[in-house]
C-alpha positions in Angstrom: -1.7 25.0 -20.4 -2.5 21.8 -22.2 1.0 21.6 -23.5 2.4 21.8 -20.0 0.2 19.0 -18.8 1.2 16.9 -21.8 4.9 17.6 -21.2 4.5 16.8 -17.5 2.8 13.5 -18.4 5.5 12.6 -20.9 8.2 13.3 -18.3 6.4 11.0 -15.8 6.0 8.2 -18.4 9.7 8.5 -19.2 10.6 8.1 -15.5 8.4 5.1 -15.2 10.0 3.4 -18.2 13.4 4.2 -16.8 12.4 2.6 -13.5 11.1 -0.5 -15.3 14.4 -0.9 -17.2 16.3 -0.5 -13.9 14.3 -3.2 -12.3 14.7 -5.5 -15.3 18.5 -5.0 -15.3 18.7 -5.9 -11.6 16.7 -9.1 -12.2 19.0 -12.1 -12.7 18.6 -14.2 -15.8 16.6 -17.4 -15.4 18.9 -20.5 -15.3 17.6 -23.8 -16.4 18.3 -26.8 -14.2 20.0 -29.9 -15.6 21.6 -32.8 -13.7 25.0 -31.3 -14.4 24.0 -28.0 -12.7 26.4 -27.1 -9.9 24.2 -25.6 -7.2 25.5 -23.2 -4.5 22.4 -22.4 -2.5 23.0 -20.5 0.8 19.5 -19.1 1.2 16.2 -19.8 -0.6 14.3 -16.5 -1.2 11.1 -17.9 -2.8 9.7 -20.9 -4.6 6.9 -20.6 -7.2 3.6 -22.4 -6.5 3.1 -25.7 -8.3 0.2 -25.8 -10.7 -2.9 -28.0 -9.9 -2.5 -30.2 -13.1 -1.5 -33.8 -13.6 1.5 -33.1 -15.7 5.1 -32.1 -15.5 5.2 -28.3 -15.2 7.9 -25.6 -14.7 8.7 -24.2 -11.3 11.1 -21.5 -10.2 13.3 -21.0 -7.1 14.9 -17.7 -6.3 18.0 -18.1 -4.1 21.2 -16.5 -3.0 24.6 -18.3 -3.3 27.3 -18.1 -0.7 28.7 -14.9 -2.3 25.4 -13.1 -2.0 24.5 -13.3 -5.7 20.9 -13.8 -6.5 19.8 -16.5 -8.9 16.5 -17.7 -10.5 16.5 -21.4 -11.2 13.8 -23.0 -13.4 13.2 -26.7 -13.0 10.5 -29.2 -13.8 8.1 -30.8 -11.2 5.0 -33.0 -11.2 1.9 -30.9 -10.8 -0.4 -31.2 -7.8 -3.4 -32.3 -9.7 -2.9 -36.0 -9.8 -5.0 -38.2 -7.6 -4.0 -41.6 -6.2 -7.0 -43.6 -7.3 
């Protein structure tokens, strides 16, 4: 009986790993923005929150281009933690 439980759990963990791999394969690679980057943004899906620090920090935008392809663009922004005096 214990062997059946162990086998069942191993089967479930294998399915979970397969699902994780499937999601990772569907996730587009992160593209890093430069001034030469040619952007084709048809629809912004999401933008990451900006950190509350007084420094330049990375941010990400997920968007779809005009052909429906999803992209993740990483760029640099000034944090929200700077005060004006």
